[in-house]
N, C-alpha and C positions, 0 to 999 in steps of 0.2 A: 792553488794548489794545495790540497790539503786533505783535510779529514773527511770530505764528503765524496762518497762514491759517484762515480760517473752514472748518470742516468741516460738510458737509451730508449727511444720510443719502441713500443711494441711493434714487431713486424707486421705489415699488412697481411692479410691472407692471400694466397695465390689466386689470380683470377680464375684458373680452370677449377679450382676446388670450390671456390666461392659461386661461380656459375652453376656447378653441378648441385651445390648444397641448396642454393635458392630456387633454381629453376629446372633442375633435371627431371623432375617428375612430369612436368608439362611440356618441355622442350627438348628437342634432340639438339645438342650443342656440339659443334665440332670446330677444330682449327685446321685450316688447310695450310700445312706447314711449308709448302713450296713458296706460297707468296704471303703467308702470314695474315691471312683474313679469316675472321671469325664468322660463323653461321649459327643460326638458331632457327630450327624448323619446327613448326606445330600443324598437325592435321585436325580438322574438325572431326567430331564423333562419327559423323556419317561418311567420311572420307571425300567428300566432294570439294572441300577447300583447303587449301595450303597457304600458310603464312611463312614467309622466309624474312629474316632480318640479317643484315650483314654489317659487320664493324671491322675497323682496323686494329682494335686492341681488345683484350679481355674487359678492361676498365670501361671503355665505351660501350661494349656489349651489355655490361651490367646496367649502365645508365639508360640504354635505350629499352631494355627490358622492363626496368623500374617504371619507366614512363607508360609503356604499354599496358603493364599490369596494374598501374595505379598505386604502386608501392612507394611510400615517402622515403626519401634518401636517408 
């Protein structure tokens, strides 16, 4: 106990904000609040293909999108 102030780790960014910041320009990201499932959707430029990713948490979605886009953690 003493003269040293308590140090607290910086809070992690919220998953919704982080998802939008990192991927919002390329993916349509949504949270289905009734069941708590995250989705990310991206259409091809010609509109003929659709890619949909599903995750149980925002953190899981970030991990999946990192792998898909080849972004190092």
